[in-house]
C-alpha positions as a LaTeX table, in Angstrom:
\begin{tabular}{lrrr}
\hline
Residue & $x$ (\AA) & $y$ (\AA) & $z$ (\AA) \\
\hline
Met1 & $-6.55$ & 2.33 & 23.50 \\
Asn2 & $-4.91$ & 4.46 & 20.53 \\
Arg3 & $-8.02$ & 3.08 & 18.28 \\
Met4 & $-7.22$ & 5.76 & 15.75 \\
Ser5 & $-3.88$ & 4.03 & 14.93 \\
Leu6 & $-5.43$ & 0.96 & 13.82 \\
Phe7 & $-7.19$ & 2.00 & 10.80 \\
His8 & $-5.18$ & 2.08 & 8.08 \\
Ala9 & $-6.07$ & 3.02 & 3.92 \\
Tyr10 & $-6.87$ & $-1.12$ & 3.42 \\
Asp11 & $-6.64$ & $-2.76$ & 6.35 \\
Ile12 & $-6.88$ & $-2.96$ & 10.63 \\
Arg13 & $-4.04$ & $-3.51$ & 11.96 \\
Gly14 & $-1.38$ & $-2.58$ & 15.60 \\
Met15 & $-0.01$ & $-3.84$ & 18.32 \\
Phe16 & $-1.82$ & $-6.67$ & 20.11 \\
Ala17 & $-3.10$ & $-5.06$ & 24.16 \\
Asn18 & $-1.41$ & $-1.40$ & 23.12 \\
Glu19 & $-2.79$ & $-0.74$ & 20.35 \\
Leu20 & $-5.70$ & $-3.50$ & 19.19 \\
Gly21 & $-7.22$ & $-4.42$ & 22.26 \\
Ile22 & $-9.91$ & $-7.14$ & 23.09 \\
Asp23 & $-12.36$ & $-4.39$ & 23.18 \\
Asp24 & $-11.29$ & $-2.93$ & 20.21 \\
Ala25 & $-12.19$ & $-6.42$ & 18.79 \\
Tyr26 & $-15.29$ & $-6.51$ & 19.70 \\
Arg27 & $-16.58$ & $-3.32$ & 18.70 \\
Ile28 & $-15.24$ & $-3.79$ & 15.51 \\
Gly29 & $-17.36$ & $-7.15$ & 15.20 \\
Phe30 & $-20.34$ & $-5.48$ & 16.67 \\
Phe31 & $-20.32$ & $-2.58$ & 13.84 \\
Leu32 & $-19.04$ & $-4.79$ & 10.85 \\
Pro33 & $-22.48$ & $-6.23$ & 10.05 \\
Arg34 & $-24.28$ & $-3.06$ & 9.67 \\
Leu35 & $-21.20$ & $-1.94$ & 7.07 \\
Leu36 & $-21.53$ & $-4.81$ & 5.52 \\
Asn37 & $-25.25$ & $-5.37$ & 5.77 \\
Ala38 & $-24.64$ & $-8.75$ & 5.96 \\
Asp39 & $-26.20$ & $-11.53$ & 8.47 \\
Arg40 & $-23.19$ & $-13.56$ & 8.09 \\
Leu41 & $-19.83$ & $-13.24$ & 8.09 \\
Leu42 & $-16.79$ & $-15.64$ & 7.04 \\
Val43 & $-14.03$ & $-15.38$ & 9.54 \\
Gly44 & $-10.58$ & $-16.96$ & 9.29 \\
Arg45 & $-7.42$ & $-16.44$ & 11.11 \\
Asp46 & $-4.01$ & $-16.61$ & 10.96 \\
Cys47 & $-1.48$ & $-18.32$ & 13.67 \\
Arg48 & $-0.19$ & $-15.26$ & 15.52 \\
Glu49 & $-0.56$ & $-16.19$ & 19.22 \\
Ser50 & $-3.41$ & $-13.20$ & 20.11 \\
Ser51 & $-5.34$ & $-14.61$ & 16.53 \\
Pro52 & $-7.48$ & $-17.50$ & 18.39 \\
Glu53 & $-8.70$ & $-14.30$ & 21.78 \\
Leu54 & $-9.20$ & $-12.17$ & 18.68 \\
Phe55 & $-11.61$ & $-13.94$ & 16.92 \\
Gln56 & $-13.76$ & $-14.85$ & 20.32 \\
Ala57 & $-13.64$ & $-11.29$ & 20.80 \\
Leu58 & $-14.74$ & $-10.47$ & 17.16 \\
Ala59 & $-17.06$ & $-13.20$ & 16.99 \\
Arg60 & $-18.85$ & $-11.93$ & 20.08 \\
Gly61 & $-19.67$ & $-8.65$ & 18.92 \\
Ile62 & $-20.76$ & $-9.83$ & 14.76 \\
Cys63 & $-23.08$ & $-12.40$ & 16.93 \\
Asp64 & $-23.96$ & $-9.38$ & 19.43 \\
Ala65 & $-25.13$ & $-7.35$ & 16.56 \\
Gly66 & $-27.37$ & $-10.46$ & 15.16 \\
Ala67 & $-25.44$ & $-11.74$ & 12.67 \\
Asp68 & $-23.57$ & $-15.14$ & 12.02 \\
Val69 & $-20.18$ & $-15.90$ & 12.13 \\
Asp70 & $-19.21$ & $-19.22$ & 10.08 \\
Asp71 & $-15.90$ & $-19.75$ & 11.71 \\
Val72 & $-13.31$ & $-21.31$ & 8.91 \\
Gly73 & $-10.40$ & $-21.65$ & 11.22 \\
Leu74 & $-6.68$ & $-21.02$ & 10.41 \\
Ala75 & $-6.27$ & $-19.60$ & 6.89 \\
Thr76 & $-4.19$ & $-18.17$ & 4.44 \\
Thr77 & $-5.07$ & $-14.59$ & 3.68 \\
Pro78 & $-6.24$ & $-15.78$ & $-0.33$ \\
Met79 & $-8.32$ & $-18.65$ & 0.63 \\
Val80 & $-10.51$ & $-16.46$ & 3.04 \\
Tyr81 & $-10.49$ & $-13.90$ & $-0.36$ \\
Trp82 & $-11.58$ & $-16.92$ & $-2.73$ \\
Leu83 & $-14.52$ & $-18.73$ & $-0.54$ \\
Thr84 & $-16.34$ & $-14.73$ & 0.64 \\
Ala85 & $-16.50$ & $-14.80$ & $-3.63$ \\
Glu86 & $-17.19$ & $-18.63$ & $-4.32$ \\
Leu87 & $-19.86$ & $-19.47$ & $-1.29$ \\
Ala88 & $-21.25$ & $-15.80$ & $-1.71$ \\
Tyr89 & $-20.80$ & $-14.39$ & 1.42 \\
Ala90 & $-21.58$ & $-10.79$ & 1.72 \\
Gly91 & $-18.45$ & $-10.13$ & 3.72 \\
Ser92 & $-15.68$ & $-11.62$ & 5.62 \\
Val93 & $-12.34$ & $-10.77$ & 8.25 \\
Cys94 & $-9.39$ & $-12.56$ & 7.45 \\
Ile95 & $-7.87$ & $-12.35$ & 11.49 \\
Thr96 & $-3.72$ & $-11.52$ & 10.33 \\
Ala97 & $-1.13$ & $-8.77$ & 10.44 \\
Ser98 & $-0.25$ & $-10.06$ & 7.23 \\
His99 & 4.11 & $-9.81$ & 7.25 \\
Ser100 & 3.85 & $-7.20$ & 10.42 \\
Pro101 & 6.16 & $-7.98$ & 13.62 \\
Pro102 & 4.44 & $-11.34$ & 15.71 \\
Asn103 & 3.24 & $-9.28$ & 18.70 \\
His104 & 0.78 & $-6.92$ & 16.00 \\
Asn105 & $-2.29$ & $-8.54$ & 14.39 \\
Gly106 & $-5.11$ & $-6.74$ & 12.76 \\
Phe107 & $-8.25$ & $-7.53$ & 10.69 \\
Lys108 & $-8.50$ & $-7.99$ & 6.61 \\
Ile109 & $-12.05$ & $-6.89$ & 5.62 \\
Ser110 & $-13.79$ & $-7.28$ & 2.51 \\
Gly111 & $-17.28$ & $-7.06$ & 1.27 \\
Pro112 & $-19.48$ & $-9.09$ & $-1.87$ \\
Gly113 & $-17.58$ & $-11.11$ & $-4.30$ \\
Ser114 & $-14.22$ & $-10.24$ & $-2.02$ \\
Arg115 & $-14.29$ & $-6.43$ & $-2.75$ \\
Pro116 & $-11.92$ & $-5.18$ & $-0.68$ \\
Ile117 & $-12.65$ & $-2.23$ & 1.82 \\
Gly118 & $-10.46$ & $-0.05$ & 2.36 \\
Ala119 & $-10.51$ & 3.42 & 3.79 \\
Glu120 & $-12.52$ & 4.78 & 0.86 \\
Ala121 & $-15.02$ & 1.85 & 0.85 \\
Gly122 & $-16.11$ & 2.01 & 4.24 \\
Leu123 & $-13.35$ & 1.39 & 7.34 \\
Lys124 & $-13.65$ & 5.33 & 7.81 \\
Arg125 & $-17.04$ & 5.32 & 8.55 \\
Leu126 & $-16.27$ & 2.06 & 11.06 \\
Glu127 & $-13.89$ & 3.76 & 12.69 \\
Arg128 & $-16.12$ & 6.36 & 13.37 \\
Trp129 & $-19.12$ & 4.07 & 14.62 \\
Val130 & $-16.57$ & 2.19 & 16.69 \\
Arg131 & $-14.94$ & 5.14 & 18.10 \\
Gly132 & $-17.84$ & 7.15 & 18.82 \\
Glu133 & $-21.15$ & 5.25 & 19.26 \\
Ala134 & $-22.66$ & 3.08 & 22.09 \\
Val135 & $-22.83$ & $-0.88$ & 21.74 \\
Ala136 & $-26.42$ & $-2.25$ & 22.51 \\
Pro137 & $-26.46$ & $-6.00$ & 22.28 \\
Val138 & $-29.86$ & $-7.00$ & 20.32 \\
Ala139 & $-31.95$ & $-9.57$ & 21.75 \\
Lys140 & $-31.42$ & $-12.45$ & 18.86 \\
Arg141 & $-28.11$ & $-13.03$ & 19.22 \\
Gly142 & $-26.57$ & $-14.62$ & 16.26 \\
Arg143 & $-24.42$ & $-18.26$ & 16.35 \\
Val144 & $-21.13$ & $-19.17$ & 15.58 \\
Arg145 & $-20.23$ & $-22.21$ & 13.02 \\
Val146 & $-17.63$ & $-24.22$ & 12.10 \\
Ile147 & $-17.16$ & $-24.87$ & 8.59 \\
His148 & $-14.41$ & $-27.15$ & 6.79 \\
Glu149 & $-13.72$ & $-25.57$ & 3.51 \\
Arg150 & $-9.79$ & $-26.55$ & 3.03 \\
Glu151 & $-9.81$ & $-29.63$ & 0.16 \\
Arg152 & $-12.77$ & $-26.85$ & $-1.95$ \\
Tyr153 & $-10.02$ & $-24.54$ & $-1.91$ \\
Leu154 & $-7.26$ & $-26.91$ & $-2.25$ \\
Ser155 & $-9.31$ & $-28.33$ & $-5.13$ \\
Phe156 & $-9.65$ & $-24.68$ & $-6.79$ \\
Leu157 & $-5.57$ & $-24.84$ & $-6.78$ \\
Arg158 & $-4.75$ & $-28.50$ & $-7.64$ \\
Ala159 & $-6.15$ & $-27.00$ & $-11.15$ \\
Tyr160 & $-3.89$ & $-25.50$ & $-12.16$ \\
Leu161 & $-0.81$ & $-27.25$ & $-11.14$ \\
Pro162 & 1.42 & $-28.47$ & $-13.20$ \\
Ser163 & 4.08 & $-30.52$ & $-14.38$ \\
Leu164 & 7.34 & $-30.45$ & $-11.96$ \\
Lys165 & 9.19 & $-33.04$ & $-13.47$ \\
Gly166 & 12.85 & $-32.00$ & $-13.60$ \\
Leu167 & 12.37 & $-29.05$ & $-10.74$ \\
Lys168 & 14.08 & $-28.96$ & $-7.55$ \\
Leu169 & 12.41 & $-26.27$ & $-5.69$ \\
Ala170 & 13.03 & $-24.88$ & $-2.01$ \\
Val171 & 9.96 & $-23.62$ & $-0.19$ \\
Asp172 & 9.98 & $-21.46$ & 3.04 \\
Thr173 & 6.72 & $-20.64$ & 4.80 \\
Gly174 & 8.67 & $-18.50$ & 7.34 \\
Asn175 & 6.66 & $-20.54$ & 10.29 \\
Gly176 & 3.50 & $-18.84$ & 8.28 \\
Met177 & 0.41 & $-19.79$ & 7.18 \\
Gly178 & 2.34 & $-20.70$ & 3.70 \\
Gly179 & 2.89 & $-24.10$ & 5.54 \\
Leu180 & $-1.32$ & $-25.03$ & 5.17 \\
Phe181 & $-0.44$ & $-25.61$ & 1.46 \\
Ala182 & 2.95 & $-25.66$ & 0.39 \\
Arg183 & 3.51 & $-30.00$ & 0.84 \\
Glu184 & 0.05 & $-30.13$ & $-0.29$ \\
Leu185 & 0.26 & $-29.14$ & $-3.52$ \\
Leu186 & 4.38 & $-29.58$ & $-4.48$ \\
Gly187 & 4.95 & $-32.90$ & $-2.72$ \\
Glu188 & 8.13 & $-34.20$ & $-2.90$ \\
Ser189 & 9.63 & $-31.55$ & $-5.61$ \\
Ala190 & 10.82 & $-29.80$ & $-2.86$ \\
Asp191 & 12.40 & $-29.15$ & 0.33 \\
Tyr192 & 10.80 & $-27.34$ & 2.79 \\
Leu193 & 11.95 & $-24.52$ & 5.41 \\
Phe194 & 10.14 & $-23.82$ & 8.49 \\
Glu195 & 6.75 & $-25.38$ & 7.80 \\
His196 & 5.65 & $-26.10$ & 11.02 \\
Leu197 & 2.80 & $-23.07$ & 11.59 \\
Asp198 & 4.52 & $-21.15$ & 14.79 \\
Gly199 & 2.82 & $-17.05$ & 15.12 \\
Arg200 & 6.27 & $-16.16$ & 16.51 \\
Phe201 & 7.76 & $-16.50$ & 13.66 \\
Pro202 & 11.64 & $-17.85$ & 15.84 \\
Asn203 & 13.19 & $-18.48$ & 12.62 \\
His204 & 13.18 & $-14.84$ & 10.47 \\
Gly205 & 10.55 & $-12.45$ & 10.88 \\
Pro206 & 7.73 & $-12.67$ & 8.43 \\
Asp207 & 8.63 & $-10.46$ & 5.46 \\
Pro208 & 10.43 & $-12.01$ & 2.63 \\
Leu209 & 11.27 & $-8.33$ & 0.88 \\
Asn210 & 13.65 & $-7.82$ & 4.05 \\
Pro211 & 16.94 & $-9.86$ & 3.02 \\
Lys212 & 17.65 & $-10.82$ & 5.95 \\
Asn213 & 14.40 & $-12.80$ & 6.13 \\
Arg214 & 15.59 & $-14.59$ & 2.92 \\
Glu215 & 19.24 & $-15.54$ & 3.62 \\
Ala216 & 18.18 & $-19.40$ & 4.46 \\
Leu217 & 16.70 & $-19.98$ & 1.76 \\
Ala218 & 18.96 & $-18.46$ & $-0.47$ \\
Asp219 & 21.45 & $-20.67$ & 1.42 \\
His220 & 19.78 & $-23.73$ & 1.10 \\
Val221 & 19.33 & $-23.07$ & $-2.97$ \\
Arg222 & 22.73 & $-22.63$ & $-3.32$ \\
Glu223 & 23.33 & $-25.44$ & $-1.05$ \\
His224 & 21.20 & $-28.00$ & $-2.44$ \\
Gly225 & 21.64 & $-26.47$ & $-5.97$ \\
Cys226 & 17.90 & $-25.66$ & $-6.31$ \\
Asp227 & 16.43 & $-24.65$ & $-9.76$ \\
Leu228 & 14.07 & $-22.24$ & $-7.51$ \\
Gly229 & 13.42 & $-21.04$ & $-3.78$ \\
Ile230 & 9.86 & $-19.77$ & $-2.73$ \\
Ala231 & 9.43 & $-17.75$ & $-0.39$ \\
Phe232 & 5.78 & $-16.58$ & 1.24 \\
Asp233 & 4.96 & $-14.03$ & 3.67 \\
Gly234 & 3.25 & $-14.24$ & 7.14 \\
Asp235 & $-0.24$ & $-14.83$ & 5.94 \\
Ala236 & 0.85 & $-16.03$ & 2.63 \\
Asp237 & $-1.17$ & $-13.09$ & 0.16 \\
Arg238 & 2.68 & $-12.14$ & $-1.11$ \\
Val239 & 5.12 & $-14.77$ & $-2.68$ \\
Phe240 & 8.94 & $-13.61$ & $-3.85$ \\
Phe241 & 11.13 & $-16.33$ & $-5.62$ \\
Leu242 & 14.92 & $-16.71$ & $-6.26$ \\
Asp243 & 17.00 & $-17.68$ & $-8.57$ \\
Glu244 & 18.93 & $-20.64$ & $-8.52$ \\
Thr245 & 22.33 & $-18.36$ & $-7.33$ \\
Gly246 & 20.10 & $-17.02$ & $-4.35$ \\
Ala247 & 19.71 & $-13.84$ & $-5.78$ \\
Met248 & 15.50 & $-12.68$ & $-5.44$ \\
Ala249 & 13.77 & $-11.54$ & $-8.83$ \\
Pro250 & 12.60 & $-8.13$ & $-9.00$ \\
Pro251 & 8.57 & $-8.25$ & $-7.70$ \\
Asp252 & 7.69 & $-6.75$ & $-10.37$ \\
Leu253 & 9.28 & $-8.77$ & $-13.29$ \\
Ile254 & 7.28 & $-11.70$ & $-12.19$ \\
Leu255 & 4.38 & $-10.45$ & $-13.08$ \\
Ala256 & 5.55 & $-10.22$ & $-16.63$ \\
Val257 & 6.31 & $-13.88$ & $-16.20$ \\
Leu258 & 2.34 & $-14.55$ & $-14.56$ \\
Ala259 & 1.33 & $-12.63$ & $-18.01$ \\
Asp260 & 3.33 & $-15.60$ & $-20.49$ \\
Tyr261 & 1.09 & $-17.80$ & $-19.02$ \\
Phe262 & $-1.78$ & $-16.36$ & $-20.14$ \\
Leu263 & $-0.16$ & $-15.48$ & $-23.15$ \\
Ser264 & 0.97 & $-19.07$ & $-24.00$ \\
Arg265 & $-2.64$ & $-20.02$ & $-23.65$ \\
Gly266 & $-3.45$ & $-17.96$ & $-26.60$ \\
Glu267 & $-6.05$ & $-15.79$ & $-24.42$ \\
Pro268 & $-7.01$ & $-12.76$ & $-26.68$ \\
Asn269 & $-7.22$ & $-8.64$ & $-25.20$ \\
Ile270 & $-4.80$ & $-9.60$ & $-22.15$ \\
Thr271 & $-4.83$ & $-6.42$ & $-20.01$ \\
Val272 & $-2.48$ & $-6.65$ & $-17.18$ \\
Val273 & $-2.69$ & $-4.08$ & $-14.31$ \\
Gln274 & 1.36 & $-2.86$ & $-12.77$ \\
Asp275 & 0.93 & $-0.57$ & $-9.79$ \\
Leu276 & 2.90 & 2.88 & $-10.74$ \\
Arg277 & 6.33 & 1.72 & $-8.79$ \\
Ser278 & 6.82 & $-1.23$ & $-11.76$ \\
Ser279 & 9.80 & $-1.58$ & $-14.15$ \\
Arg280 & 9.42 & $-0.16$ & $-17.71$ \\
Ser281 & 10.90 & $-3.61$ & $-18.68$ \\
Val282 & 7.08 & $-4.95$ & $-17.80$ \\
Ala283 & 5.69 & $-3.16$ & $-20.57$ \\
Glu284 & 8.36 & $-2.71$ & $-22.96$ \\
Tyr285 & 8.48 & $-7.30$ & $-22.92$ \\
Leu286 & 4.63 & $-7.46$ & $-22.86$ \\
Leu287 & 3.04 & $-4.77$ & $-24.86$ \\
Pro288 & 4.89 & $-6.43$ & $-27.96$ \\
Arg289 & 3.27 & $-9.45$ & $-27.60$ \\
Gly290 & $-0.31$ & $-7.79$ & $-27.73$ \\
Ala291 & $-0.72$ & $-7.21$ & $-23.44$ \\
Thr292 & $-2.46$ & $-4.11$ & $-23.10$ \\
Ile293 & $-0.99$ & $-2.36$ & $-19.78$ \\
Asp294 & $-2.48$ & $-0.23$ & $-17.46$ \\
Thr295 & $-0.56$ & 1.97 & $-14.89$ \\
Trp296 & $-2.47$ & 2.31 & $-11.19$ \\
Lys297 & $-2.46$ & 3.05 & $-7.67$ \\
Val298 & $-0.68$ & 1.31 & $-4.72$ \\
Gly299 & $-2.23$ & $-1.21$ & $-2.66$ \\
Arg300 & $-5.06$ & $-4.34$ & $-2.62$ \\
Ala301 & $-7.99$ & $-1.77$ & $-1.99$ \\
Asn302 & $-6.69$ & 0.01 & $-5.25$ \\
Gly303 & $-5.44$ & $-2.52$ & $-7.22$ \\
Ser304 & $-8.20$ & $-5.39$ & $-7.21$ \\
Ala305 & $-10.41$ & $-2.11$ & $-7.60$ \\
Arg306 & $-9.10$ & $-1.73$ & $-10.61$ \\
Leu307 & $-8.66$ & $-5.15$ & $-12.22$ \\
Arg308 & $-12.54$ & $-5.69$ & $-12.07$ \\
Glu309 & $-13.32$ & $-2.21$ & $-13.86$ \\
Leu310 & $-11.21$ & $-3.12$ & $-16.60$ \\
Asp311 & $-12.09$ & $-6.98$ & $-15.62$ \\
Ala312 & $-8.44$ & $-7.31$ & $-16.61$ \\
Thr313 & $-6.69$ & $-10.24$ & $-16.55$ \\
Leu314 & $-4.15$ & $-9.98$ & $-13.99$ \\
Gly315 & $-2.45$ & $-7.33$ & $-12.02$ \\
Gly316 & 0.84 & $-7.25$ & $-9.62$ \\
Glu317 & 2.44 & $-4.89$ & $-7.09$ \\
Leu318 & 6.57 & $-4.38$ & $-6.10$ \\
Ala319 & 5.86 & $-5.37$ & $-3.15$ \\
Gly320 & 4.97 & $-9.35$ & $-4.38$ \\
His321 & 1.07 & $-8.88$ & $-4.46$ \\
Tyr322 & $-0.18$ & $-10.47$ & $-7.70$ \\
Tyr323 & $-4.31$ & $-10.55$ & $-8.41$ \\
Phe324 & $-6.16$ & $-12.24$ & $-10.80$ \\
Arg325 & $-9.40$ & $-11.86$ & $-12.50$ \\
Asp326 & $-10.02$ & $-15.87$ & $-12.15$ \\
Phe327 & $-9.43$ & $-14.94$ & $-8.05$ \\
Ala328 & $-12.15$ & $-13.09$ & $-7.63$ \\
Tyr329 & $-9.86$ & $-10.02$ & $-8.94$ \\
Ser330 & $-8.16$ & $-10.67$ & $-5.90$ \\
Asp331 & $-4.21$ & $-11.60$ & $-4.61$ \\
Ser332 & $-3.05$ & $-15.38$ & $-4.20$ \\
Ala333 & 0.38 & $-16.48$ & $-3.80$ \\
Met334 & $-0.71$ & $-19.71$ & $-4.30$ \\
Leu335 & $-1.78$ & $-19.18$ & $-7.26$ \\
Ala336 & 1.22 & $-16.85$ & $-9.15$ \\
Met337 & 3.53 & $-20.01$ & $-7.87$ \\
Leu338 & 1.60 & $-22.25$ & $-9.68$ \\
Leu339 & 1.60 & $-20.60$ & $-12.77$ \\
Val340 & 4.98 & $-19.08$ & $-12.29$ \\
Leu341 & 6.02 & $-23.33$ & $-12.04$ \\
Asp342 & 4.21 & $-23.92$ & $-15.08$ \\
Val343 & 5.98 & $-21.19$ & $-17.24$ \\
Phe344 & 9.57 & $-21.71$ & $-15.90$ \\
Gly345 & 9.08 & $-25.89$ & $-15.90$ \\
Arg346 & 8.06 & $-25.47$ & $-19.40$ \\
Trp347 & 11.35 & $-23.06$ & $-20.30$ \\
Lys348 & 13.46 & $-25.23$ & $-18.82$ \\
Ser349 & 12.00 & $-28.54$ & $-19.86$ \\
Ser350 & 13.15 & $-26.76$ & $-23.33$ \\
Gly351 & 16.93 & $-26.23$ & $-22.73$ \\
Arg352 & 16.17 & $-22.66$ & $-22.35$ \\
Gly353 & 18.42 & $-22.20$ & $-19.40$ \\
Ser354 & 17.56 & $-21.21$ & $-15.74$ \\
Phe355 & 15.16 & $-19.20$ & $-14.31$ \\
Ser356 & 17.84 & $-16.11$ & $-13.75$ \\
Ser357 & 17.71 & $-16.57$ & $-17.47$ \\
Leu358 & 14.48 & $-16.05$ & $-17.84$ \\
Ile359 & 14.05 & $-12.91$ & $-16.15$ \\
Ala360 & 17.06 & $-11.50$ & $-18.20$ \\
Val361 & 15.36 & $-11.69$ & $-20.83$ \\
Ile362 & 12.71 & $-9.52$ & $-18.91$ \\
Arg363 & 14.66 & $-7.93$ & $-17.47$ \\
Arg364 & 15.92 & $-4.14$ & $-19.82$ \\
Tyr365 & 16.41 & $-1.96$ & $-16.10$ \\
His366 & 18.00 & $-1.55$ & $-13.24$ \\
Gly367 & 15.99 & $-0.33$ & $-10.41$ \\
Ser368 & 16.89 & 1.10 & $-6.93$ \\
Gly369 & 13.77 & $-0.80$ & $-5.30$ \\
Glu370 & 11.89 & 0.99 & $-2.40$ \\
Ile371 & 13.88 & 3.29 & $-0.65$ \\
Asn372 & 12.30 & 4.68 & 2.55 \\
Phe373 & 12.89 & 8.17 & 4.04 \\
Arg374 & 11.10 & 9.27 & 6.97 \\
Val375 & 9.90 & 12.77 & 6.43 \\
Ser376 & 8.14 & 15.66 & 8.48 \\
Asp377 & 5.58 & 16.52 & 6.04 \\
Thr378 & 5.68 & 13.88 & 2.95 \\
Asp379 & 3.13 & 16.10 & 0.81 \\
Ala380 & 5.93 & 19.07 & 0.65 \\
Ala381 & 8.43 & 16.67 & $-0.24$ \\
Ile382 & 6.70 & 15.57 & $-3.09$ \\
Arg383 & 5.78 & 18.47 & $-3.90$ \\
His384 & 9.37 & 19.46 & $-4.00$ \\
Leu385 & 10.67 & 16.95 & $-6.05$ \\
Ala386 & 7.54 & 17.82 & $-8.83$ \\
Ser387 & 8.94 & 20.74 & $-9.02$ \\
Lys388 & 12.72 & 19.56 & $-9.35$ \\
Ala389 & 11.65 & 17.24 & $-11.84$ \\
Pro390 & 12.97 & 19.61 & $-15.25$ \\
Thr391 & 15.93 & 20.10 & $-13.85$ \\
Met392 & 16.69 & 17.12 & $-13.99$ \\
Gly393 & 15.98 & 16.20 & $-18.27$ \\
Ala394 & 13.84 & 16.10 & $-20.99$ \\
Ile395 & 10.50 & 15.14 & $-19.18$ \\
Lys396 & 8.24 & 12.55 & $-21.60$ \\
Ser397 & 5.57 & 12.21 & $-19.07$ \\
Thr398 & 4.16 & 12.23 & $-15.51$ \\
Leu399 & 1.98 & 10.48 & $-13.35$ \\
Asp400 & 0.09 & 12.10 & $-9.97$ \\
Ile401 & $-2.59$ & 9.38 & $-9.67$ \\
Asp402 & $-0.78$ & 8.35 & $-6.08$ \\
Gly403 & 2.67 & 10.30 & $-5.39$ \\
Val404 & 4.25 & 11.23 & $-8.97$ \\
Arg405 & 5.81 & 9.18 & $-11.66$ \\
Val406 & 8.36 & 11.20 & $-13.74$ \\
Glu407 & 9.70 & 9.40 & $-16.92$ \\
Tyr408 & 12.38 & 10.72 & $-18.77$ \\
Arg409 & 13.64 & 9.55 & $-22.01$ \\
Asp410 & 15.76 & 6.83 & $-20.22$ \\
Trp411 & 15.11 & 6.42 & $-16.45$ \\
Trp412 & 12.35 & 7.51 & $-14.35$ \\
Phe413 & 11.71 & 7.71 & $-10.66$ \\
Cys414 & 8.42 & 7.29 & $-8.55$ \\
Val415 & 7.77 & 9.10 & $-4.38$ \\
Arg416 & 4.55 & 8.27 & $-2.97$ \\
Ala417 & 4.19 & 8.28 & 0.08 \\
Ser418 & 3.28 & 5.25 & 1.87 \\
Asn419 & $-0.17$ & 4.18 & 3.37 \\
Thr420 & 0.31 & 1.48 & 6.00 \\
Glu421 & 3.62 & 3.98 & 7.53 \\
Pro422 & 4.53 & 7.48 & 8.39 \\
Leu423 & 7.19 & 6.92 & 5.26 \\
Leu424 & 8.20 & 8.60 & 2.20 \\
Arg425 & 8.88 & 5.46 & $-0.68$ \\
Leu426 & 11.25 & 6.88 & $-3.53$ \\
Val427 & 12.02 & 4.28 & $-6.36$ \\
Val428 & 14.66 & 5.26 & $-9.25$ \\
Glu429 & 15.12 & 2.98 & $-12.31$ \\
Thr430 & 17.69 & 3.79 & $-15.35$ \\
Arg431 & 19.34 & 1.20 & $-17.64$ \\
Asp432 & 22.73 & 1.14 & $-15.95$ \\
Pro433 & 23.43 & 0.30 & $-12.18$ \\
Ala434 & 25.95 & 3.61 & $-11.60$ \\
Leu435 & 23.29 & 5.78 & $-13.33$ \\
Thr436 & 20.49 & 4.52 & $-10.59$ \\
Asp437 & 22.87 & 4.94 & $-7.51$ \\
Glu438 & 23.75 & 8.10 & $-9.14$ \\
Arg439 & 20.49 & 9.43 & $-9.80$ \\
Val440 & 19.28 & 7.75 & $-6.28$ \\
Gly441 & 21.71 & 10.28 & $-4.94$ \\
Gln442 & 20.59 & 12.83 & $-6.47$ \\
Leu443 & 17.15 & 12.51 & $-5.59$ \\
Ser444 & 18.17 & 11.61 & $-2.31$ \\
Ala445 & 19.43 & 15.03 & $-1.33$ \\
Glu446 & 16.60 & 16.92 & $-2.43$ \\
Ile447 & 14.85 & 14.83 & 0.23 \\
Ala448 & 16.88 & 15.61 & 2.75 \\
Pro449 & 15.54 & 19.15 & 3.93 \\
Phe450 & 12.57 & 17.32 & 4.82 \\
Val451 & 14.03 & 14.15 & 6.47 \\
Ala452 & 12.23 & 14.47 & 10.25 \\
Ser453 & 15.14 & 15.40 & 12.60 \\
Asn454 & 13.28 & 12.90 & 15.68 \\
Pro455 & 12.57 & 9.49 & 13.51 \\
\hline
\end{tabular}
């Protein structure tokens, strides 16, 4: 087993059997109670074919360490986050590989209050124990208890359900965990695609950021005259919105729509945390309306912690994660969906137009999206681009909290190393699509000498 490859910045994840085996799951379970100082852990799982087997091994390890397991069964990752905080668990695990291929699986671990356990918060220690310490089961084993909390979670979400009158929706849960709740919340207001849970993901892959995986939903939206398409990833912690033409709204601009929900309710002192890849459009739209914008590092372990540190109202990422203070500072795709529907429903009912027109009010720049490069040395490539930045114009500001973001008068770029894959990620944004392409070409040429010869 190649356990070293399992432990990433935000979670534990790998190919089932080849990288993540039953013994790995058992040992991770055995050392988790020590890591979290817990005598009881909440465990949920997605619908992947390997999830039941991994649950059994993980639970056996937890019990051999003397702690109990509360088994919530099939669950979205956000449901596990919410229950961890709501029911005051010392920690939890969601067995999922999120948007990774169906032959992968993994564990997303949370601590008290649903605080994310990333590399710096404990995964590095856990890896050392899993790889290097002997397992000695205790005499008094813990027990597994099945719990039923689905309705409790649904009740929380329903409190945010807006009027759906006049909206025609299409929802693609992609055979993933969004199928647990989408129909329960939206009822007959939506058409449902690939709603049946099937961890083989037979209709398309579980990552809606891949345009191929949005094709069926886009076609349905256009053919059936839908106002909005909604797509969830495999574990339903990310959500994406397609306008009436089938085009995906940039996920960072959705953060501005979500902030509108709170601003429209007159909430004072709204702070919005965005990741450093986010469009300038978000700040230029929200700052005049009284919001405070904080730009921070990428990833749940960083975004959730920053939200908690600032007691911020909400946060979001270019990848489609949206965090809420009222959701234990964690991400919730279902809650994000409901708040977007609230804002859009009022927009449409007031006669102001389509979803694309709502996004057009916010959008002032044209971004490249994330462009990935497999390079031999990410740190060297980032240093090189930072050194070349002054030759590309007069720099307004530089942010180097996670890679580097360089701001110019009318454009900016961000380059950073992926925390989950051996990739360099580039984002460019200008006021003109042609100029964006030109800048991407210029920066790509600078990166070219670092591209690995054997990808």
